[in-house]
N, CA, C and O of each residue as an XYZ file, in Angstrom:
872
protein
N      24.502    -14.962     -6.334
C      23.788    -14.804     -7.593
C      23.048    -13.468     -7.628
O      22.694    -12.908     -6.590
N      22.830    -12.983     -8.817
C      22.058    -11.760     -9.032
C      20.728    -12.145     -9.653
O      20.681    -12.702    -10.750
N      19.635    -11.841     -8.937
C      18.300    -12.222     -9.399
C      17.559    -11.031     -9.993
O      17.701     -9.900     -9.529
N      16.772    -11.300    -11.018
C      15.938    -10.305    -11.673
C      14.487    -10.755    -11.537
O      14.181    -11.924    -11.772
N      13.594     -9.849    -11.162
C      12.209    -10.238    -10.908
C      11.235     -9.293    -11.604
O      11.355     -8.073    -11.495
N      10.277     -9.863    -12.314
C       9.163     -9.105    -12.867
C       7.878     -9.663    -12.236
O       7.695    -10.876    -12.132
N       7.005     -8.755    -11.822
C       5.805     -9.181    -11.103
C       5.995     -9.132     -9.602
O       5.305     -9.830     -8.859
N       6.930     -8.310     -9.154
C       7.297     -8.269     -7.739
C       6.239     -7.663     -6.830
O       6.323     -7.814     -5.611
N       5.243     -6.981     -7.392
C       4.206     -6.371     -6.545
C       2.988     -7.274     -6.393
O       2.066     -6.944     -5.647
N       2.970     -8.406     -7.086
C       1.875     -9.357     -6.940
C       2.103    -10.279     -5.759
O       3.153    -10.222     -5.118
N       1.130    -11.126     -5.466
C       1.217    -11.997     -4.294
C       2.420    -12.932     -4.361
O       3.200    -13.011     -3.412
N       2.571    -13.636     -5.470
C       3.711    -14.542     -5.610
C       5.011    -13.767     -5.661
O       6.000    -14.163     -5.044
N       5.017    -12.663     -6.394
C       6.220    -11.847     -6.515
C       6.710    -11.294     -5.186
O       7.913    -11.259     -4.928
N       5.784    -10.863     -4.345
C       6.171    -10.340     -3.031
C       6.843    -11.421     -2.199
O       7.881    -11.189     -1.580
N       6.238    -12.610     -2.192
C       6.831    -13.718     -1.443
C       8.189    -14.093     -2.015
O       9.123    -14.393     -1.271
N       8.294    -14.074     -3.336
C       9.559    -14.415     -3.982
C      10.660    -13.432     -3.598
O      11.764    -13.842     -3.240
N      10.363    -12.147     -3.673
C      11.365    -11.133     -3.342
C      11.848    -11.281     -1.904
O      13.048    -11.200     -1.643
N      10.934    -11.495     -0.978
C      11.321    -11.669      0.432
C      12.217    -12.893      0.609
O      13.194    -12.846      1.357
N      11.892    -13.974     -0.067
C      12.712    -15.181      0.061
C      14.088    -14.976     -0.546
O      15.084    -15.451      0.001
N      14.155    -14.280     -1.662
C      15.442    -14.009     -2.285
C      16.310    -13.112     -1.408
O      17.516    -13.326     -1.287
N      15.685    -12.108     -0.799
C      16.431    -11.190      0.069
C      16.958    -11.882      1.309
O      17.989    -11.489      1.854
N      16.254    -12.913      1.757
C      16.663    -13.643      2.964
C      17.550    -14.849      2.667
O      17.925    -15.592      3.574
N      17.878    -15.034      1.400
C      18.692    -16.183      0.998
C      20.125    -15.724      0.744
O      20.368    -14.839     -0.077
N      21.059    -16.327      1.449
C      22.460    -15.902      1.351
C      23.074    -16.174     -0.022
O      24.110    -15.601     -0.360
N      22.447    -17.037     -0.809
C      22.989    -17.342     -2.134
C      22.722    -16.241     -3.159
O      23.258    -16.269     -4.266
N      21.891    -15.276     -2.778
C      21.572    -14.163     -3.676
C      22.121    -12.861     -3.102
O      21.697    -12.400     -2.042
N      23.078    -12.278     -3.832
C      23.710    -11.036     -3.357
C      22.914     -9.796     -3.759
O      22.933     -8.789     -3.052
N      22.217     -9.868     -4.892
C      21.436     -8.738     -5.383
C      20.094     -9.224     -5.914
O      19.991    -10.298     -6.507
N      19.068     -8.406     -5.686
C      17.747     -8.691     -6.217
C      17.248     -7.433     -6.922
O      17.055     -6.397     -6.286
N      17.044     -7.521     -8.219
C      16.575     -6.382     -9.011
C      15.116     -6.613     -9.391
O      14.789     -7.570    -10.092
N      14.254     -5.732     -8.924
C      12.817     -5.854     -9.191
C      12.385     -4.789    -10.188
O      12.722     -3.614    -10.039
N      11.641     -5.203    -11.198
C      11.142     -4.303    -12.232
C       9.631     -4.189    -12.074
O       8.910     -5.177    -12.218
N       9.154     -2.984    -11.778
C       7.726     -2.806    -11.511
C       7.286     -1.402    -11.903
O       8.110     -0.522    -12.155
N       5.974     -1.212    -11.951
C       5.422      0.096    -12.323
C       5.425      1.071    -11.165
O       5.234      2.273    -11.353
N       5.641      0.554     -9.970
C       5.730      1.423     -8.798
C       6.807      0.882     -7.848
O       7.117     -0.309     -7.889
N       7.380      1.741     -6.994
C       8.452      1.306     -6.095
C       7.960      0.250     -5.107
O       6.798      0.261     -4.701
N       8.849     -0.654     -4.727
C       8.522     -1.646     -3.718
C       8.718     -1.037     -2.338
O       9.688     -0.319     -2.094
N       7.794     -1.329     -1.448
C       7.867     -0.796     -0.090
C       8.708     -1.724      0.788
O       8.229     -2.287      1.771
N       9.977     -1.864      0.400
C      10.901     -2.745      1.109
C      12.228     -2.023      1.271
O      12.773     -1.478      0.311
N      12.738     -2.023      2.488
C      14.025     -1.386      2.762
C      15.065     -2.475      3.006
O      15.142     -3.049      4.092
N      15.855     -2.745      1.982
C      16.875     -3.785      2.096
C      18.006     -3.434      1.139
O      17.775     -3.135     -0.033
N      19.212     -3.473      1.648
C      20.354     -3.045      0.830
C      20.605     -3.963     -0.367
O      21.274     -3.561     -1.319
N      20.080     -5.184     -0.330
C      20.252     -6.110     -1.454
C      19.279     -5.815     -2.595
O      19.478     -6.270     -3.722
N      18.228     -5.052     -2.296
C      17.182     -4.815     -3.283
C      17.445     -3.559     -4.113
O      17.713     -2.482     -3.581
N      17.361     -3.731     -5.421
C      17.440     -2.620     -6.355
C      16.091     -2.548     -7.075
O      15.754     -3.432     -7.862
N      15.335     -1.509     -6.805
C      13.987     -1.391     -7.370
C      14.001     -0.481     -8.589
O      14.421      0.673     -8.502
N      13.546     -0.993     -9.716
C      13.517     -0.234    -10.960
C      12.061      0.061    -11.335
O      11.293     -0.861    -11.608
N      11.689      1.321    -11.350
C      10.341      1.713    -11.772
C      10.377      1.867    -13.284
O      11.110      2.703    -13.813
N       9.585      1.057    -13.975
C       9.662      1.031    -15.435
C       8.290      1.171    -16.089
O       7.255      0.911    -15.475
N       8.314      1.582    -17.332
C       7.122      1.622    -18.172
C       7.208      0.410    -19.091
O       8.016      0.389    -20.020
N       6.385     -0.594    -18.837
C       6.463     -1.828    -19.607
C       6.096     -1.634    -21.080
O       6.361     -2.499    -21.914
N       5.485     -0.489    -21.387
C       5.148     -0.190    -22.776
C       6.390      0.208    -23.569
O       6.370      0.223    -24.800
N       7.480      0.534    -22.850
C       8.687      1.018    -23.515
C       9.909      0.217    -23.079
O      10.751      0.732    -22.343
N      10.017     -1.031    -23.521
C      11.141     -1.881    -23.109
C      12.501     -1.329    -23.510
O      13.520     -1.661    -22.903
N      12.509     -0.484    -24.536
C      13.784      0.085    -24.953
C      14.405      0.963    -23.870
O      15.609      1.220    -23.893
N      13.587      1.423    -22.919
C      14.085      2.292    -21.859
C      14.725      1.512    -20.711
O      15.520      2.071    -19.956
N      14.388      0.227    -20.572
C      14.890     -0.537    -19.420
C      15.544     -1.866    -19.761
O      16.086     -2.529    -18.877
N      15.504     -2.263    -21.016
C      15.997     -3.596    -21.371
C      17.479     -3.802    -21.037
O      17.895     -4.925    -20.752
N      18.269     -2.740    -21.070
C      19.694     -2.874    -20.774
C      19.964     -3.148    -19.299
O      21.081     -3.510    -18.929
N      18.937     -2.977    -18.447
C      19.092     -3.231    -17.016
C      18.845     -4.694    -16.661
O      19.132     -5.127    -15.545
N      18.313     -5.445    -17.612
C      17.945     -6.846    -17.352
C      19.186     -7.719    -17.498
O      19.313     -8.479    -18.458
N      20.090     -7.606    -16.547
C      21.348     -8.345    -16.565
C      21.559     -9.024    -15.217
O      21.495     -8.376    -14.172
N      21.807    -10.317    -15.245
C      22.017    -11.053    -14.004
C      22.206    -12.528    -14.272
O      22.493    -12.938    -15.396
N      22.039    -13.335    -13.212
C      22.252    -14.781    -13.322
C      20.955    -15.540    -13.574
O      20.940    -16.532    -14.303
N      19.865    -15.068    -12.966
C      18.588    -15.763    -13.115
C      17.457    -14.744    -13.157
O      17.440    -13.793    -12.377
N      16.521    -14.947    -14.064
C      15.361    -14.057    -14.190
C      14.102    -14.815    -13.791
O      13.867    -15.934    -14.248
N      13.300    -14.198    -12.938
C      12.041    -14.784    -12.477
C      10.876    -13.975    -13.034
O      10.840    -12.754    -12.882
N       9.924    -14.644    -13.676
C       8.756    -13.957    -14.220
C       7.489    -14.495    -13.571
O       7.102    -15.641    -13.798
N       6.847    -13.657    -12.760
C       5.586    -14.062    -12.118
C       4.552    -12.949    -12.250
O       3.703    -12.761    -11.379
N       4.641    -12.224    -13.349
C       3.699    -11.152    -13.630
C       2.385    -11.742    -14.145
O       2.382    -12.769    -14.823
N       1.290    -11.096    -13.825
C       0.014    -11.577    -14.333
C      -1.146    -10.738    -13.830
O      -1.030    -10.040    -12.822
N      -2.261    -10.809    -14.536
C      -3.454    -10.093    -14.116
C      -4.671    -10.956    -14.429
O      -4.538    -12.049    -14.978
N      -5.826    -10.474    -14.086
C      -7.068    -11.192    -14.383
C      -7.827    -10.432    -15.468
O      -7.584     -9.248    -15.704
N      -8.740    -11.129    -16.114
C      -9.549    -10.486    -17.141
C     -10.386     -9.363    -16.533
O     -10.590     -8.321    -17.156
N     -10.867     -9.587    -15.310
C     -11.668     -8.574    -14.628
C     -10.853     -7.318    -14.361
O     -11.313     -6.207    -14.625
N      -9.649     -7.491    -13.841
C      -8.804     -6.332    -13.528
C      -8.313     -5.636    -14.794
O      -8.212     -4.410    -14.839
N      -8.010     -6.424    -15.817
C      -7.491     -5.839    -17.056
C      -8.576     -5.102    -17.830
O      -8.318     -4.060    -18.432
N      -9.790     -5.647    -17.813
C     -10.897     -4.993    -18.496
C     -11.235     -5.544    -19.870
O     -12.345     -5.350    -20.365
N     -10.280     -6.231    -20.487
C     -10.531     -6.831    -21.802
C      -9.469     -7.891    -22.061
O      -8.433     -7.921    -21.397
N      -9.738     -8.767    -23.038
C      -8.764     -9.799    -23.376
C      -7.497     -9.186    -23.954
O      -6.397     -9.672    -23.687
N      -7.637     -8.139    -24.732
C      -6.460     -7.483    -25.312
C      -5.578     -6.892    -24.220
O      -4.352     -6.991    -24.275
N      -6.211     -6.279    -23.231
C      -5.459     -5.669    -22.131
C      -4.791     -6.745    -21.277
O      -3.662     -6.569    -20.819
N      -5.485     -7.844    -21.068
C      -4.895     -8.925    -20.285
C      -3.710     -9.547    -21.024
O      -2.687     -9.857    -20.414
N      -3.848     -9.726    -22.317
C      -2.753    -10.303    -23.098
C      -1.518     -9.398    -23.081
O      -0.384     -9.877    -23.098
N      -1.753     -8.106    -23.049
C      -0.628     -7.176    -23.020
C       0.231     -7.416    -21.774
O       1.459     -7.384    -21.844
N      -0.431     -7.658    -20.625
C       0.290     -7.899    -19.368
C       0.835     -9.324    -19.311
O       2.006     -9.544    -19.002
N      -0.037    -10.288    -19.614
C       0.315    -11.698    -19.415
C       1.187    -12.274    -20.531
O       1.820    -13.314    -20.348
N       1.223    -11.614    -21.666
C       2.070    -12.110    -22.758
C       3.127    -11.075    -23.166
O       4.326    -11.326    -23.043
N       2.678     -9.923    -23.646
C       3.611     -8.944    -24.211
C       4.676     -8.497    -23.214
O       5.870     -8.552    -23.509
N       4.245     -8.057    -22.036
C       5.203     -7.559    -21.050
C       6.183     -8.646    -20.638
O       7.380     -8.395    -20.499
N       5.669     -9.850    -20.444
C       6.539    -10.940    -20.000
C       7.493    -11.377    -21.108
O       8.661    -11.666    -20.848
N       7.000    -11.424    -22.333
C       7.881    -11.816    -23.426
C       8.983    -10.781    -23.638
O      10.134    -11.144    -23.878
N       8.642     -9.505    -23.553
C       9.654     -8.454    -23.715
C      10.736     -8.555    -22.650
O      11.911     -8.317    -22.926
N      10.336     -8.908    -21.430
C      11.296     -9.088    -20.343
C      12.197    -10.289    -20.629
O      13.414    -10.215    -20.460
N      11.591    -11.393    -21.064
C      12.361    -12.595    -21.381
C      13.330    -12.335    -22.533
O      14.479    -12.777    -22.499
N      12.863    -11.623    -23.544
C      13.708    -11.318    -24.693
C      14.908    -10.465    -24.280
O      16.028    -10.690    -24.737
N      14.659     -9.478    -23.406
C      15.753     -8.635    -22.920
C      16.761     -9.462    -22.131
O      17.971     -9.274    -22.258
N      16.248    -10.382    -21.316
C      17.128    -11.240    -20.524
C      18.009    -12.091    -21.433
O      19.207    -12.237    -21.193
N      17.406    -12.648    -22.474
C      18.175    -13.471    -23.416
C      19.229    -12.647    -24.131
O      20.370    -13.085    -24.279
N      18.851    -11.452    -24.575
C      19.793    -10.589    -25.293
C      20.956    -10.177    -24.395
O      22.056     -9.911    -24.879
N      20.709    -10.126    -23.088
C      21.755     -9.748    -22.132
C      22.443    -10.961    -21.521
O      23.151    -10.843    -20.521
N      22.233    -12.124    -22.125
C      22.929    -13.362    -21.783
C      22.627    -13.888    -20.383
O      23.484    -14.497    -19.742
N      21.398    -13.647    -19.913
C      20.949    -14.302    -18.676
C      20.764    -15.778    -19.022
O      20.112    -16.099    -20.016
N      21.325    -16.676    -18.219
C      21.321    -18.089    -18.578
C      20.120    -18.863    -18.029
O      19.715    -19.870    -18.610
N      19.558    -18.405    -16.928
C      18.514    -19.173    -16.236
C      17.215    -18.365    -16.211
O      17.197    -17.223    -15.753
N      16.128    -18.966    -16.707
C      14.838    -18.271    -16.736
C      13.788    -19.122    -16.037
O      13.633    -20.305    -16.338
N      13.062    -18.502    -15.091
C      12.029    -19.192    -14.323
C      10.702    -18.485    -14.562
O      10.558    -17.299    -14.265
N       9.739    -19.218    -15.099
C       8.451    -18.642    -15.491
C       7.295    -19.290    -14.738
O       7.199    -20.515    -14.663
N       6.415    -18.452    -14.180
C       5.169    -18.953    -13.601
C       4.114    -18.906    -14.696
O       3.769    -17.834    -15.192
N       3.610    -20.062    -15.066
C       2.584    -20.174    -16.090
C       1.268    -20.553    -15.402
O       0.908    -19.946    -14.393
N       0.564    -21.525    -15.919
C      -0.716    -21.917    -15.327
C      -1.066    -23.352    -15.708
O      -0.668    -23.848    -16.762
N      -1.804    -23.993    -14.843
C      -2.288    -25.343    -15.123
C      -3.147    -25.324    -16.398
O      -4.013    -24.465    -16.560
N      -2.895    -26.270    -17.282
C      -3.682    -26.351    -18.509
C      -3.179    -25.483    -19.641
O      -3.819    -25.409    -20.690
N      -2.040    -24.819    -19.452
C      -1.495    -23.973    -20.517
C      -1.245    -24.792    -21.774
O      -0.599    -25.839    -21.727
N      -1.760    -24.309    -22.892
C      -1.633    -25.046    -24.148
C      -1.870    -24.068    -25.297
O      -2.942    -23.469    -25.384
N      -0.889    -23.900    -26.173
C      -1.054    -22.936    -27.274
C      -2.186    -23.279    -28.234
O      -2.595    -22.437    -29.033
N      -2.701    -24.513    -28.165
C      -3.784    -24.925    -29.052
C      -5.132    -24.972    -28.337
O      -6.131    -25.400    -28.917
N      -5.160    -24.541    -27.100
C      -6.401    -24.586    -26.328
C      -7.449    -23.641    -26.902
O      -7.114    -22.596    -27.459
N      -8.707    -24.009    -26.767
C      -9.807    -23.148    -27.194
C     -10.135    -22.109    -26.119
O     -10.876    -21.158    -26.366
N      -9.575    -22.304    -24.926
C      -9.792    -21.376    -23.818
C      -8.760    -20.249    -23.905
O      -7.558    -20.515    -23.941
N      -9.209    -19.020    -23.938
C      -8.324    -17.868    -24.142
C      -7.143    -17.859    -23.172
O      -5.993    -17.743    -23.595
N      -7.421    -17.981    -21.882
C      -6.359    -17.878    -20.869
C      -5.340    -19.000    -21.035
O      -4.134    -18.753    -21.022
N      -5.817    -20.221    -21.188
C      -4.915    -21.370    -21.341
C      -4.092    -21.258    -22.613
O      -2.906    -21.587    -22.627
N      -4.726    -20.792    -23.678
C      -4.011    -20.626    -24.950
C      -2.932    -19.550    -24.833
O      -1.814    -19.734    -25.314
N      -3.264    -18.440    -24.202
C      -2.310    -17.349    -24.022
C      -1.099    -17.802    -23.213
O       0.041    -17.507    -23.572
N      -1.351    -18.521    -22.121
C      -0.261    -19.018    -21.284
C       0.595    -20.022    -22.051
O       1.820    -20.030    -21.928
N      -0.063    -20.866    -22.843
C       0.682    -21.831    -23.637
C       1.541    -21.165    -24.694
O       2.662    -21.599    -24.958
N       1.017    -20.116    -25.296
C       1.780    -19.375    -26.301
C       2.990    -18.693    -25.671
O       4.056    -18.625    -26.282
N       2.826    -18.192    -24.457
C       3.956    -17.563    -23.773
C       5.026    -18.603    -23.440
O       6.217    -18.363    -23.638
N       4.594    -19.749    -22.938
C       5.560    -20.820    -22.653
C       6.387    -21.145    -23.889
O       7.613    -21.236    -23.817
N       5.718    -21.319    -25.017
C       6.421    -21.684    -26.249
C       7.350    -20.571    -26.710
O       8.467    -20.832    -27.156
N       6.888    -19.329    -26.601
C       7.717    -18.193    -27.031
C       8.976    -18.076    -26.184
O      10.057    -17.807    -26.708
N       8.840    -18.277    -24.885
C      10.011    -18.221    -23.993
C      10.943    -19.396    -24.280
O      12.163    -19.239    -24.310
N      10.362    -20.561    -24.489
C      11.169    -21.742    -24.809
C      11.963    -21.517    -26.089
O      13.111    -21.946    -26.197
N      11.347    -20.844    -27.056
C      11.995    -20.599    -28.351
C      13.154    -19.604    -28.269
O      13.913    -19.451    -29.226
N      13.288    -18.931    -27.131
C      14.418    -18.023    -26.948
C      15.702    -18.789    -26.624
O      16.803    -18.242    -26.695
N      15.539    -20.064    -26.269
C      16.678    -20.958    -26.055
C      17.631    -20.490    -24.952
O      18.836    -20.353    -25.161
N      17.058    -20.252    -23.782
C      17.906    -20.005    -22.614
C      18.693    -21.270    -22.313
O      18.287    -22.368    -22.693
N      19.816    -21.114    -21.632
C      20.599    -22.279    -21.243
C      19.784    -23.198    -20.327
O      19.918    -24.421    -20.370
N      18.934    -22.578    -19.498
C      18.091    -23.339    -18.578
C      16.753    -22.630    -18.428
O      16.711    -21.423    -18.190
N      15.669    -23.368    -18.565
C      14.322    -22.813    -18.407
C      13.522    -23.727    -17.477
O      13.483    -24.943    -17.668
N      12.891    -23.131    -16.478
C      12.003    -23.877    -15.592
C      10.637    -23.201    -15.620
O      10.517    -22.009    -15.334
N       9.611    -23.972    -15.967
C       8.257    -23.435    -16.032
C       7.396    -24.103    -14.965
O       7.321    -25.329    -14.892
N       6.750    -23.287    -14.142
C       5.853    -23.795    -13.111
C       4.414    -23.627    -13.577
O       4.027    -22.564    -14.062
N       3.623    -24.691    -13.423
C       2.218    -24.658    -13.814
C       1.333    -24.910    -12.587
O       0.829    -26.018    -12.401
N       1.147    -23.884    -11.753
C       0.299    -24.065    -10.576
C      -1.178    -24.062    -10.942
O      -1.565    -23.559    -11.997
N      -1.988    -24.620    -10.073
C      -3.430    -24.544    -10.243
C      -3.926    -23.319     -9.502
O      -3.426    -22.215     -9.721
N      -4.897    -23.501     -8.632
C      -5.422    -22.383     -7.863
C      -4.401    -21.936     -6.812
O      -3.869    -22.750     -6.057
N      -4.144    -20.637     -6.780
C      -3.196    -20.091     -5.813
C      -3.916    -19.608     -4.560
O      -5.033    -19.093     -4.624
N      -3.267    -19.781     -3.443
C      -3.788    -19.317     -2.164
C      -2.981    -18.087     -1.757
O      -1.836    -18.199     -1.319
N      -3.591    -16.920     -1.908
C      -2.915    -15.663     -1.611
C      -3.266    -15.176     -0.215
O      -4.401    -15.328      0.237
N      -2.287    -14.588      0.466
C      -2.545    -14.019      1.788
C      -3.479    -12.816      1.643
O      -3.255    -11.950      0.797
N      -4.513    -12.766      2.462
C      -5.444    -11.626      2.479
C      -6.007    -11.324      1.086
O      -6.136    -10.163      0.697
N      -6.336    -12.368      0.353
C      -6.871    -12.183     -0.994
C      -8.229    -11.491     -0.955
O      -9.070    -11.792     -0.109
N      -8.431    -10.547     -1.897
C      -9.710     -9.859     -2.016
C     -10.515    -10.411     -3.186
O     -11.568     -9.872     -3.527
N     -10.024    -11.481     -3.798
C     -10.726    -12.100     -4.918
C     -11.747    -13.086     -4.355
O     -11.402    -14.212     -3.997
N     -12.996    -12.658     -4.282
C     -14.048    -13.453     -3.640
C     -14.182    -14.845     -4.248
O     -14.266    -15.835     -3.522
N     -14.202    -14.922     -5.562
C     -14.351    -16.212     -6.220
C     -13.197    -17.142     -5.917
O     -13.387    -18.344     -5.731
N     -12.002    -16.584     -5.868
C     -10.811    -17.375     -5.580
C     -10.840    -17.918     -4.164
O     -10.515    -19.082     -3.932
N     -11.232    -17.072     -3.214
C     -11.298    -17.493     -1.813
C     -12.337    -18.595     -1.640
O     -12.082    -19.598     -0.974
N     -13.518    -18.401     -2.247
C     -14.576    -19.407     -2.148
C     -14.148    -20.714     -2.806
O     -14.365    -21.795     -2.260
N     -13.542    -20.604     -3.975
C     -13.087    -21.799     -4.672
C     -12.057    -22.563     -3.869
O     -12.065    -23.793     -3.828
N     -11.155    -21.806     -3.219
C     -10.137    -22.434     -2.394
C     -10.728    -23.196     -1.221
O     -10.259    -24.279     -0.873
N     -11.759    -22.627     -0.616
C     -12.411    -23.287      0.520
C     -13.102    -24.572      0.069
O     -13.078    -25.581      0.774
N     -13.711    -24.522     -1.104
C     -14.398    -25.709     -1.623
C     -13.396    -26.833     -1.894
O     -13.629    -27.985     -1.527
N     -12.285    -26.486     -2.537
C     -11.283    -27.499     -2.849
C     -10.676    -28.071     -1.575
O     -10.446    -29.277     -1.484
N     -10.415    -27.215     -0.592
C      -9.866    -27.703      0.669
C     -10.835    -28.673      1.350
O     -10.422    -29.665      1.951
N     -12.130    -28.367      1.243
C     -13.138    -29.237      1.852
C     -13.126    -30.614      1.198
O     -13.119    -31.635      1.887
N     -13.122    -30.639     -0.149
C     -13.137    -31.936     -0.829
C     -11.800    -32.662     -0.651
O     -11.749    -33.892     -0.690
N     -10.716    -31.898     -0.455
C      -9.431    -32.531     -0.172
C      -9.501    -33.355      1.104
O      -8.923    -34.438      1.189
N     -10.221    -32.828      2.104
C     -10.368    -33.544      3.376
C     -11.132    -34.853      3.193
O     -11.014    -35.774      4.001
N     -11.912    -34.918      2.124
C     -12.678    -36.138      1.831
C     -11.865    -37.094      0.950
O     -12.345    -38.152      0.541
N     -10.626    -36.691      0.672
C      -9.774    -37.521     -0.165
C     -10.003    -37.339     -1.642
O      -9.634    -38.198     -2.443
N     -10.610    -36.225     -2.013
C     -10.935    -35.950     -3.418
C     -10.088    -34.777     -3.927
O      -9.864    -33.802     -3.211
N      -9.629    -34.890     -5.160
C      -8.872    -33.797     -5.817
C      -7.642    -33.368     -5.024
O      -7.291    -32.189     -5.010
N      -6.991    -34.314     -4.369
C      -5.827    -33.948     -3.554
C      -4.678    -33.382     -4.384
O      -3.872    -32.588     -3.897
N      -4.618    -33.804     -5.643
C      -3.544    -33.300     -6.505
C      -3.784    -31.863     -6.950
O      -2.902    -31.244     -7.545
N      -4.977    -31.325     -6.665
C      -5.304    -29.970     -7.079
C      -5.575    -29.050     -5.896
O      -6.296    -28.061     -6.027
N      -5.001    -29.374     -4.744
C      -5.221    -28.533     -3.578
C      -4.609    -27.153     -3.805
O      -3.602    -27.035     -4.504
N      -5.204    -26.104     -3.223
C      -4.698    -24.739     -3.414
C      -3.222    -24.639     -3.042
O      -2.772    -25.241     -2.068
N      -2.494    -23.886     -3.815
C      -1.054    -23.734     -3.617
C      -0.757    -22.364     -3.009
O      -0.970    -21.347     -3.670
N      -0.267    -22.312     -1.761
C       0.098    -21.024     -1.163
C       1.198    -20.353     -1.982
O       2.124    -21.013     -2.453
N       1.091    -19.061     -2.143
C       2.068    -18.361     -2.975
C       3.480    -18.431     -2.401
O       4.452    -18.384     -3.154
N       3.607    -18.543     -1.071
C       4.952    -18.627     -0.504
C       5.598    -19.980     -0.816
O       6.822    -20.078     -0.910
N       4.776    -21.021     -0.976
C       5.300    -22.331     -1.364
C       5.791    -22.276     -2.809
O       6.871    -22.779     -3.120
N       4.997    -21.664     -3.692
C       5.411    -21.498     -5.084
C       6.697    -20.686     -5.160
O       7.602    -21.024     -5.924
N       6.783    -19.625     -4.376
C       7.980    -18.782     -4.380
C       9.212    -19.573     -3.946
O      10.286    -19.414     -4.526
N       9.062    -20.423     -2.930
C      10.200    -21.219     -2.469
C      10.630    -22.218     -3.530
O      11.823    -22.463     -3.714
N       9.658    -22.794     -4.228
C       9.992    -23.718     -5.313
C      10.778    -23.000     -6.405
O      11.703    -23.568     -6.986
N      10.411    -21.755     -6.683
C      11.125    -20.979     -7.693
C      12.559    -20.709     -7.266
O      13.489    -20.830     -8.064
N      12.729    -20.344     -6.011
C      14.077    -20.100     -5.485
C      14.910    -21.381     -5.574
O      16.067    -21.349     -5.995
N      14.319    -22.501     -5.177
C      15.032    -23.773     -5.232
C      15.443    -24.137     -6.650
O      16.516    -24.697     -6.872
N      14.580    -23.815     -7.607
C      14.883    -24.170     -8.993
C      16.141    -23.460     -9.489
O      16.896    -23.997    -10.299
N      16.350    -22.247     -8.990
C      17.516    -21.474     -9.431
C      18.816    -22.035     -8.871
O      19.897    -21.706     -9.360
N      18.718    -22.876     -7.855
C      19.918    -23.434     -7.226
C      20.329    -24.768     -7.828
O      21.375    -25.317     -7.481
N      19.515    -25.282     -8.718
C      19.841    -26.543     -9.374
C      20.779    -26.278    -10.541
O      20.467    -25.500    -11.443
N      21.911    -26.925    -10.510
C      22.900    -26.756    -11.575
C      22.583    -27.735    -12.707
O      22.929    -28.914    -12.636
N      21.933    -27.239    -13.734
C      21.572    -28.098    -14.859
C      21.336    -27.245    -16.093
O      21.330    -26.016    -16.030
N      21.143    -27.916    -17.207
C      20.819    -27.246    -18.458
C      19.505    -27.802    -18.982
O      19.052    -28.861    -18.548
N      18.893    -27.080    -19.922
C      17.710    -27.594    -20.572
C      16.406    -27.046    -20.038
O      16.358    -26.022    -19.356
N      15.352    -27.768    -20.374
C      13.985    -27.302    -20.137
C      13.262    -28.260    -19.197
O      13.325    -29.477    -19.369
N      12.572    -27.698    -18.197
C      11.790    -28.543    -17.293
C      10.488    -27.841    -16.949
O      10.421    -26.613    -16.884
N       9.446    -28.652    -16.727
C       8.131    -28.132    -16.393
C       7.668    -28.799    -15.112
O       7.646    -30.026    -15.015
N       7.292    -27.973    -14.110
C       6.865    -28.482    -12.805
C       5.374    -28.232    -12.665
O       4.931    -27.084    -12.703
N       4.591    -29.300    -12.501
C       3.144    -29.180    -12.484
C       2.541    -29.385    -11.097
O       3.061    -30.148    -10.284
N       1.459    -28.705    -10.852
C       0.566    -28.900     -9.716
C       1.210    -29.455     -8.462
O       2.069    -28.809     -7.861
N       0.793    -30.676     -8.056
C       1.250    -31.240     -6.790
C       2.753    -31.363     -6.669
O       3.280    -31.329     -5.557
N       3.463    -31.505     -7.785
C       4.916    -31.629     -7.733
C       5.583    -30.368     -7.195
O       6.714    -30.418     -6.713
N       4.887    -29.243     -7.276
C       5.460    -27.988     -6.787
C       5.665    -28.048     -5.281
O       6.636    -27.495     -4.765
N       4.759    -28.712     -4.571
C       4.895    -28.829     -3.118
C       6.189    -29.549     -2.748
O       6.946    -29.077     -1.900
N       6.437    -30.683     -3.381
C       7.644    -31.441     -3.069
C       8.888    -30.698     -3.557
O       9.948    -30.778     -2.937
N       8.750    -29.978     -4.666
C       9.877    -29.210     -5.194
C      10.270    -28.104     -4.216
O      11.449    -27.781     -4.065
N       9.278    -27.537     -3.565
C       9.548    -26.459     -2.603
C      10.290    -26.953     -1.372
O      10.923    -26.165     -0.670
N      10.217    -28.247     -1.106
C      10.870    -28.817      0.065
C      12.312    -29.208     -0.199
O      13.061    -29.505      0.731
N      12.704    -29.210     -1.470
C      14.063    -29.598     -1.811
C      15.060    -28.550     -1.366
O      14.761    -27.356     -1.382
N      16.212    -28.976     -0.978
C      17.297    -28.058     -0.675
C      18.415    -28.367     -1.660
O      18.806    -29.521     -1.835
N      18.913    -27.339     -2.286
C      19.925    -27.534     -3.314
C      21.114    -26.638     -3.048
O      20.976    -25.526     -2.537
N      22.257    -27.127     -3.395
C      23.476    -26.341     -3.207
C      24.037    -25.917     -4.555
O      25.066    -25.244     -4.610
C-alpha cells in the first residue's frame, strides 16, 4: 500500500511514520510537512509544502490510504483563528485533495468530545472537521477520538501534570476509561485500521483505541 501522512512532525505523526516504514504492507510512505523529516529510509518520500497554497501540492496526494494527525494548541497558534487554520483548514484541504485524487481510505485523528454543535471552541471545531470529511464520501473513513495523549518527552507542562493525575486515579480504579493514550498506541491503531478491508464510516473512541491497537489484520 501507498500511505499519505499529514502531521508527520508531531508526536503521533512521528510514531505513525515509523510504524508505517517498518510495516511490510506499506511500500511507500509520503509525508507532507512544512519542513523535511529527519528520517533516512528509502520507503519515505518527504514533501515540503506550504499549506497555505494547496494548489501547489494537491496533485501529489495520491495513494491508497491518507492519514491525518495534524494539530496544534491554542497557546502555540496564538489565536483561535490561527488554530482553526491548522486544525480545520489545512486538514480539510488535504482531505479534499485526497478525495479528488480518488484515495479510497481516510484515517482522521479527531478528539474526545468532538461535536459540531458544542459551545466549546475546540470541540466544535473538531466536530465540524469530522462532518466535513465525512461529507466528502470516501469509500472508507475511520475517525479516532482519543482523550489525553501521552507524548514522549512532552514539554507541555499542563499535559504532563494532567497525565500524572489521571494515572494516579486510574490506580484507584477511577476514570479507567480515560487513561492517557500513548501516541505510539494511537499510531498502531491507525495502521491497523488501514488493514481492515471494509467500506463505510467508523468512529473509534477512547478506551476502544487500546484494544483496536492490539488487533492484527490481514
